[in-house]
N, C-alpha and C positions, 0 to 999 in steps of 0.2 A: 491826071489828078482825080483821086477817088473821093466823092462826096459822101458824107455820112447821111444816112436816111433819117427821116423824122423820128422813127421809132428808137433809133440808137441815141439821138439827141435827147429824147424824153427820158430814156433810161439813164443816161448820164446825168441829166438834171436831177432826177429823183435820187440817184445815188449820192450826189453832192449835197443835196438839201434834205436828206432823209429825216434828220432830227427836227428841222423846222417844219416839215410837212406833218410829222407825227404830232408836234405841239399844236399846230393849227387844227388838226382833227380832234385833238383833246379839248381845245377851247370850244369847237363846234358841238362836240358831244356833251360837254358840260352845259352849254346854253340850251341844247335840246332837252337835257334832263330837267333843267329848271322849268322850261315851258311845259313839258309833259306833266311834271308835278303840279304846277299851277292849274293846269286844265283839269286834272283829276280832283284836286281839292275843291275847285269851283263847282264841278259837277256833283260832288258828294255833299258838300256843306251848304250850298246855296238853298236847296229846298228846306233844310232844317232851319236856316235863318229866316226864311219867309214864314214858316209855320210859327216860329217863336214871336215874330213881330205881330202876326195876326192874333195870337193868344194874348199878348200884352195889350193890344188895342181893345180887344173885347173885355179884358179884365178892367181896364181903365173906364170904359164906357159903362160897364155894370156897376162899378163903384160910384161913379157920378150919378147914375140914375137912382141908386139906393140911398145916397146921401146928397140930397139936393142943396143942403146948406153949404156944401164945399164947392167952391168954384173951380173951374178947370185951371185957371191961372195959378191959384194958390196951391193946388195939388201938384202942378208942374214944378213950382218953386220948391216945394218940400221934397219931391223926388230928386230934383237936381242936387239939392243940398245933401241929401242922404247918400246919393251915389258918389259925390265928391268926397264926403267923409269916409265912405267905405273904401275908396281908392287909397286913402291914407291910413287904412287899417283901423278905423274907428267905426263901430256899429252903433245904431240907435235902437236896436232890438231890446225889448224889456228883459229877455232872458240872458242878455250879455252881462258877464261878470266884470265889474269894474276893477277887481283885483288883478285880472289877467290883462295887464296893459301891454301894448305893442312895443313899448320902449323900456321894459324891464331889462335887467342885466342879461338874463339868459336869452331873451328875445333879441336884444342888441347883439349878443354874441352870434346868434344864428344869422342876423342881418349882415354882420361883418364877414362871416364865412361865405355867404352867398355873393357878396360884393367882390371879395378878393379872389374867389374862384371863378368870377364872371358868370355865375349861374343866374343871379338876379331875377328872383321870382316876380318882383314888382308888387307884392301884396302889402309890403311895408316900405314906406319911403320917408325921407326926412320932411318934417313939417315946417321947420323954420328956415330962414335964409342962412343963419349961422350953420345949421346942420347940413344944408346943401353945399355950402362953401367948404366945410370940413370934409365932406364926402369926396369932393373933387381932389383935394390935396391928399387925403388918406388913401384914395385909390391910385393916385398918381405914383406914389412910392410903394404902396402895398402890393399892387398887382405884379410889378416886376420882381419884387422880393418873393412873392408867392410862386411865381414861375421858376425862379432860381431854386427855391426850396424844394418844389416838386421835382425839378430836374435832378437835383442831388439825391433825393430819396429814391427816385426811379432808377438811377444808375447804380446805386448800391443794391437795390433789389434785383436788378437785371443780372448782376454778377452771381447772385445766389440762386435765383429762380430760373434763369434762362441759360447763361453761358456755361456755368459749371456742369449742370445736368447734361447738356448736349455734348460737351467735351468728354465727360465721363463715359457716357454710353457710346460715343464714337470710338474711344480707346478700347472699351470692353468688348463691344460687339463687332468692331471693324466695319461699321456700316457707313453709308454715304452721309456726310454731315448735312447737306441740304435736305435730304429725306428725313433725317432725324429732327432737324429744326422745324420742318413742316408739321411732323407728328406732334412735337412738343408744343408748338403754337396752337394747334387744334385742341389738344388736351387742356392747355391753359385757358383757352377761350371758353371751353365747356364748363370748367370749374368756376370761372369768374361769373358766367351767366347763372349758374345754379346758386352760388353763394351770395351774389350781390343783386340779382334780379328776381329770380323766381321765389327763393325763400323769403326775402324781405317783402315781396308782394303778398304772399300768404299771411305774413305777420300784419301788414297794413290792412288786409281784409278783416282780420279779427279786431283790430284797434279802431279803424275808421268805419263806423257802422253804415255810412252812406256810400262807401266805395265797394265796387265789385272787383273781381280779380283783374279784369282788363284795365280798369282805371288805376288800380294799384301798380300794375306792371308798367302802365303808361307813365305814372309819376316817377317810378324808379329809373326808367330809361331816360326820360326827359331831364331828370336831375343829374344823373351820373355822366351824361354827355354834355352837361353845362348848357343845355338849351334853355331850361328854366322859363317856361311860358307863364307859370303862375296861376293857371286855372285850377290846379289841384295842389294844395298846400296842407300837409298834415298838421293836426293840432289847432285848426281854425274853428272847431266846433265850439258853440257857446253853451253847451250842456255840461255842467260840472260833473254830473254822474258818469257821462261817457268818457270824460278825461279828468280823473281825480288828481293826477300829478302832472299838470301841464308843463312846468319848468323842467322836470326830469325827462319828460317825453321829448321836449324840444332839444334838450342837451344831447340825448341819445341820437336824435335825428342828425344833429350837427356832426357827431362823431362818425355816424354811418356815411354821411355824404363825403367827408374828407377821406376816410379809408377807401370807400368805393371809387372815388376819383383817382386815388393813387393806383389802385388795382387796374382800372381801365387804362391808365397811361402805361402801365407795365405791359399789358396785353398789346396795346397799339405799338409800343416800341419793339416788342418781340416780333410782331408781324412785319414791321418796317425793316428789321434787320435780316429778314429771310433773304437768302441769295436769290430766290426767284423774284422778290420784290425789288431788289437792287438792280437786277438785270432789266426789269420792266421800267424802272425809273430812268435808267441810262438811255432808253430809246428816245426820251424827250429832252436830253441834255445836249448842250453844245460839246464840241470836241474837248475844249479846255476843261469844262466842268465834268465831262465823262472821265478824263484822265485823273482829275482831282478826286472823283468818287472812287476810282479804282485804287488810288493810293490810300485813301481812307479805309477801304476794305482790306487792303494788305496790312495796314497798321492794326486794325481790329483782329485780323487773323493772327498776327504776331503776338498781340496781347493775350489771345486765347491760348497760344502755344506756350506762353511764358508760365501759365499755370502748371502745365505738365513739367516744365523745366524746374520750377520752384519745388514741385513735388519730388523730382529726382534729386535736387540739392539737399532735401531733408534727409536723404540716405546716401551720404558720400561714400565712395569706395574706400576700403580699408588700406592704410599705408603699411607696406611691408616693413618689418623690423630690420635692424642693421645686420644681424646674422643671416637673415634670409637674403638680403642684398649681396652680402659677401659670398654666400654659397652660389648665388646666381652668376656672379662675376667669375668664380672659379670654373663653373660649368661651361660658360661661354669661352673661357681661355682654353680649356681642354678640347672643346669641339672645333676650334679654329687652329690648325697646325701651323707651326712656325715656318715661314718661307724666307731663307736668307736672300739678301739683295745681291744682285750680280756685281762683278768687279767693276764693270764700266760705269754702273750707276753710282757706286761708292766713290770711284775716282772723280766722276763728274761733280758730285756734291762737294768733295774735298777741294776741288779746284775752285 
């Protein structure tokens, strides 16, 4: 009796549990990515936080020394109240315009768009209990509807922007469809980055006087990826001369965020449908899910081939006329000579 060596048993175990091991390495890699990111952010941002705390303590100490009539407790109460109001979108600065309310119709429209797209900057939040309760129910139904709406829009755009161009160039140039899909995804990503990141960043630099290009690009990326940290929000300046049309400006930003989000989803869906990405995902699937994903891929391929079939159906072959069919039958009759049946065969049939 021949025993298997430990190396063969390990190889057999790895072969049987390959997808599970790949998934375990994926989890470990993601945890490591989180830990490395946390370490880098802590190392970079912690010194700036310490410097800011030191500056604030010095400014508070200087203010109290220059104004001895103000007590430390009263100043703390005022600052606490001012910060709480600022978190609700209300400022106590003298140059703040009372007409630019945080809950006007356009500002509320901007708020609903950030809530339903799960961007959530956090600079404007409901003040009342009624508003908070309505926000819960409004988001409970609005977020699934928004996801359904975005999915429908993205699928319609995918047929025009991704599937048809790849199928067209595949038929015209007879090139590999995975290679064409990768080139198309790269070009589409570059176009999206230019139109919805770099160009809007330059526009925000000219409109937001306190922003530089990096801060504008940071805002565009954080917004279109629905991260929405809220540290940079356009149109929050209290200077009327710097922003003469705040409502129109806020409405334009709302349209930009919605269109940009749709374009980002189109690019992500295009990259996810790449054959290379499908093969990479199948490494982490179970066998049942892998077979299901292969069937889904075949269905998508058949749907793409149906476009060419529909194009062929638009130009059906011409039906010959009756005279042409008769002439063809006479030609076939002449080309096939008559062969009489043998007597035995005839007698057998008669019997």
